Structures are given as structure tokens and as C-alpha cells.
C-alpha positions in Angstrom: 152.0 -79.7 104.9 153.3 -83.2 104.6 151.2 -83.8 101.5 152.3 -80.6 99.7 155.2 -80.1 97.4 156.5 -76.7 96.4 155.9 -75.7 92.8 159.2 -75.0 91.1 159.7 -71.3 90.2 156.5 -70.2 91.9 157.0 -69.3 95.6 153.9 -69.7 97.7 152.4 -72.3 95.4 152.3 -75.9 96.4 150.9 -79.1 94.8 148.8 -81.5 96.9 150.3 -84.9 96.2 146.9 -86.7 96.7 144.6 -84.5 94.6 147.3 -82.9 92.4 145.7 -79.5 93.0 147.8 -76.4 93.2 147.3 -74.5 96.4 148.3 -70.9 97.0 149.8 -70.5 100.5 151.0 -67.0 100.1 149.8 -64.6 102.8 150.5 -61.6 100.5 148.2 -62.9 97.8 145.4 -63.5 100.4 145.9 -60.1 101.9 145.7 -58.5 98.4 142.5 -60.5 97.8 141.0 -59.2 101.1 141.9 -55.6 100.3 140.4 -55.9 96.8 137.2 -57.5 98.1 136.9 -54.7 100.7 137.4 -52.0 98.1 134.8 -53.6 95.8 132.3 -53.8 98.6 132.9 -50.1 99.3 132.5 -49.3 95.5 129.2 -51.2 95.4 127.9 -49.4 98.5 128.8 -46.1 97.0 127.1 -46.9 93.7 124.0 -48.0 95.6 124.0 -44.6 97.4 124.4 -42.8 94.1 121.5 -44.7 92.6 119.3 -43.9 95.7 120.1 -40.2 95.3 119.4 -40.3 91.6 116.0 -41.9 92.3 115.2 -39.2 94.8 116.2 -36.5 92.3 114.1 -38.1 89.6 111.1 -38.3 92.0 111.5 -34.6 92.8 111.7 -33.7 89.1 108.5 -35.7 88.5 106.7 -34.0 91.4 107.8 -30.5 90.1 106.5 -31.4 86.6 103.2 -32.5 88.1 103.0 -29.3 90.1 103.7 -27.2 87.1 101.0 -29.0 85.1 98.5 -28.4 87.9 99.4 -24.7 88.0 99.0 -24.4 84.3 95.5 -26.0 84.6 94.5 -23.7 87.4 95.8 -20.7 85.5 94.0 -21.7 82.3 90.7 -22.1 84.2 91.2 -18.7 85.9 91.7 -17.2 82.4 88.5 -18.7 81.1 86.5 -17.5 84.0 87.9 -13.9 83.8 
């Protein structure tokens, strides 16, 4: 930390004297970032599960519609032959 100077009025922030970059050395900010990242990953996983379930439901709906159409065709042929 010899090459870092504290940024006045901003605890946890330091300026690198060589690159002039501002560096955040706050453990709290990093911990908050990790928590947010973990929460976002969980949200994405949950959304993917919901999309998978929605796809399964849509497939079942399509299959039921197809079965109904086949039943109508069978019934119409039975009516013709009666």
C-alpha cells in the first residue's frame, strides 16, 4: 500500500500514485458485490427453471390439441360410416 494514497472524503477509496487509478479497498463493498452476484445467479437459475416449466406446459398443450384433433377426425369418420 506504499503506492496508494487515501481519497479525501471517501473512506475505503485509494489513488494509485503510479497509474492514478482509484482503487476500492473496502471489504464491505466487496461483500455487498458478492451477495448481489449470488442473488442474481439464483434469480437467473429460477428464471431458467420457470422457462423450462413453461416449455413443458406448452408441449403438453400442443399434444392435447393434437389428440383432440385426432379424436375429432376419428369421430367424423365413424359418423360417416354409420
